C-alpha positions in Angstrom: -25.6 -16.3 193.6 -24.1 -12.9 192.9 -25.1 -11.4 189.6 -22.3 -10.0 187.6 -22.9 -7.0 185.4 -20.4 -6.1 182.8 -19.8 -2.5 181.7 -17.9 -1.5 178.6 -14.5 0.1 179.3 -14.3 3.5 177.6 -10.8 4.6 176.8 -10.3 8.3 176.3 -8.7 9.3 173.0 -5.1 10.4 173.0 -4.8 14.2 173.4 -2.6 14.9 170.4 -2.5 18.6 171.2 -0.6 17.9 174.5 1.9 15.9 172.6 2.2 18.8 170.1 2.9 21.2 172.9 5.5 18.8 174.4 7.1 18.4 170.9 7.4 22.2 170.6 9.0 22.4 174.1 11.5 19.7 173.1 12.4 21.6 170.0 13.0 24.8 171.9 15.0 22.9 174.6 17.1 21.3 171.8 17.6 24.7 170.2 18.7 26.3 173.5 21.0 23.3 174.2 22.7 23.3 170.8 22.9 27.1 170.4 22.9 28.5 173.9 24.6 31.8 173.3 22.6 32.5 170.1 19.3 31.5 171.8 20.0 33.9 174.6 20.6 36.8 172.2 17.5 35.7 170.3 15.1 35.9 173.2 16.3 39.5 173.8 15.3 40.5 170.3 12.3 42.5 171.6 14.5 44.8 173.6 17.8 44.7 171.6 19.0 44.4 168.0 22.2 42.7 169.1 21.0 39.4 167.6 20.4 41.0 164.2 23.8 42.6 164.1 25.7 39.5 165.0 23.8 37.0 162.9 23.2 39.2 159.8 25.1 37.1 157.3 22.8 35.3 154.9 24.5 31.9 155.6 22.6 31.9 158.9 19.3 31.5 157.0 20.0 27.8 156.5 21.5 27.2 160.0 20.1 24.5 162.3 19.0 27.2 164.7 16.8 29.0 162.1 15.4 25.7 160.8 14.4 24.4 164.2 12.7 27.7 165.1 11.0 27.6 161.6 9.4 24.3 162.5 8.2 25.7 165.8 6.9 28.8 164.0 4.8 26.6 161.5 3.5 24.5 164.4 2.6 27.5 166.5 1.0 29.6 163.7 -0.9 26.6 162.3 -2.4 25.7 165.7 -3.4 29.3 166.3 -5.2 29.3 163.0 -7.1 26.2 164.1 -8.0 27.9 167.4 -9.4 30.8 165.4 -11.4 28.6 163.2 -12.8 26.8 166.2 -13.7 30.1 167.9 -15.7 31.1 164.8 -17.4 27.7 164.5 -15.6 26.4 161.4 -14.0 23.3 163.0 -13.0 21.6 166.3 -9.9 22.7 168.1 -9.0 19.1 168.7 -9.4 17.9 165.0 -6.0 16.5 164.1 -6.8 16.2 160.4 -7.5 19.9 160.2 -4.3 20.8 162.0 -2.3 18.6 159.5 -4.0 20.3 156.6 -3.3 23.8 158.1 0.3 22.9 158.8 0.8 21.5 155.3 -0.8 24.4 153.5 1.1 27.0 155.6 4.5 25.2 155.1 4.0 24.8 151.4 2.9 28.4 151.0 5.9 29.7 152.9 8.4 27.4 151.2 7.0 28.0 147.7 7.0 31.8 148.3 10.7 31.5 149.4 11.6 29.5 146.3 9.9 32.0 144.0 11.6 34.8 146.0 15.0 33.3 145.2 14.3 33.0 141.5 13.0 36.6 141.2 15.9 38.0 143.3 18.4 36.2 141.1 16.7 37.6 138.0 16.7 41.1 139.4 20.3 40.8 140.7 19.1 41.3 144.3 20.4 38.1 145.9 22.2 39.9 148.7 19.2 42.0 149.7 16.7 39.1 149.4 18.8 36.7 151.6 19.4 39.3 154.3 15.8 40.5 154.1 14.4 37.0 154.4 16.8 36.2 157.3 15.5 39.2 159.3 11.9 38.4 158.5 12.4 34.8 159.6 14.0 36.0 162.8 11.2 38.3 163.7 8.5 35.8 162.7 10.2 33.1 164.7 10.1 35.4 167.7 6.4 36.2 167.2 5.7 32.4 167.0 7.7 31.9 170.2 5.5 34.5 172.0 2.4 32.9 170.5 3.2 29.4 171.9 2.2 30.0 175.6 -0.8 32.0 174.3 -1.9 28.9 172.3 -1.6 26.8 175.5 -3.8 29.1 177.5 -6.4 29.4 174.7 -6.6 25.7 174.2 -7.2 24.7 177.8 -9.9 27.4 178.3 -13.4 27.4 177.1 -16.0 30.1 176.3 -13.5 32.7 175.3 -14.9 35.9 173.8 -14.5 36.6 170.1 -13.0 40.0 171.0 -10.0 38.3 172.4 -9.2 36.5 169.2 -9.9 39.6 167.1 -7.4 41.5 169.3 -4.8 38.8 169.0 -5.2 38.6 165.2 -4.8 42.4 165.0 -1.7 42.4 167.2 -0.1 39.6 165.2 -0.8 41.3 161.9 0.5 44.6 163.3 3.6 43.0 164.6 4.3 41.4 161.2 3.8 44.7 159.5 6.1 46.5 162.0 8.9 43.9 161.6 8.5 44.0 157.8 9.0 47.8 157.8 11.9 47.5 160.2 13.6 45.0 157.9 13.2 47.4 155.0 14.6 50.3 157.0 17.6 48.2 158.0 18.4 47.3 154.4 17.6 50.6 152.8 21.2 51.1 151.7 21.0 47.9 149.6 18.0 49.3 147.7 19.8 52.4 146.4 20.0 52.1 142.6 17.6 49.2 142.5 14.4 50.9 143.5 12.5 49.9 140.3 13.5 46.2 140.7 12.5 46.4 144.4 9.0 47.7 143.5 8.6 44.7 141.1 9.9 42.4 143.8 7.6 43.9 146.4 4.5 43.5 144.2 5.3 40.0 143.1 6.4 38.5 146.4 5.1 40.5 149.3 1.7 41.7 148.1 0.3 39.4 145.4 0.7 36.0 147.3 -1.2 37.3 150.4 -3.9 38.9 148.2 -4.6 35.6 146.4 -4.5 33.7 149.7 -7.0 36.1 151.2 -9.2 35.8 148.1 -9.0 32.0 148.1 -9.8 31.8 151.8 -12.8 34.2 151.7 -14.3 32.5 148.6 -13.8 29.0 150.1 
């Protein structure tokens, strides 16, 4: 008689990160399909300012193109944050709950900041500047997130990466954000003439204080 030995069948857990990457590719493909000409101009942003000159009207801030790329931006930035936390032993890079928390916190922070921005800009009679300024910032940050997407893929599927690599990437991202911020200010300097005092208040309230409190909260937590 042949003895039968049963072994438990172990099913691997679904790799949600792969689905996340596929979702981001689908969103980018959708964006390119719906806005082909605009997407072509957008990907050349690093070498040409044609995109900013063509789509400088504040109405483009709420266009489908900007909103789709904003979702990609939040997904890309949130996952990069999780990779950094994993690298420095705070969490696992495959923890879906942590990613949802990071995505939620980041989205709420950005959207809340934008809402307060609108209120303060209206109070200071700087609606035109605020809308155009936010549109340019959104364009630059969407582009940075687009470049960050393939980097996230490489970082996720590789183990034992040096901390120096992450430190360099964080430095480059912060530097790129600062550069794009200063570039946006330079492009809108004509709108600031006669409203310098209000702009300083706007700058302190919206562009310095939120990040300071976020840094303070993160370091204390």
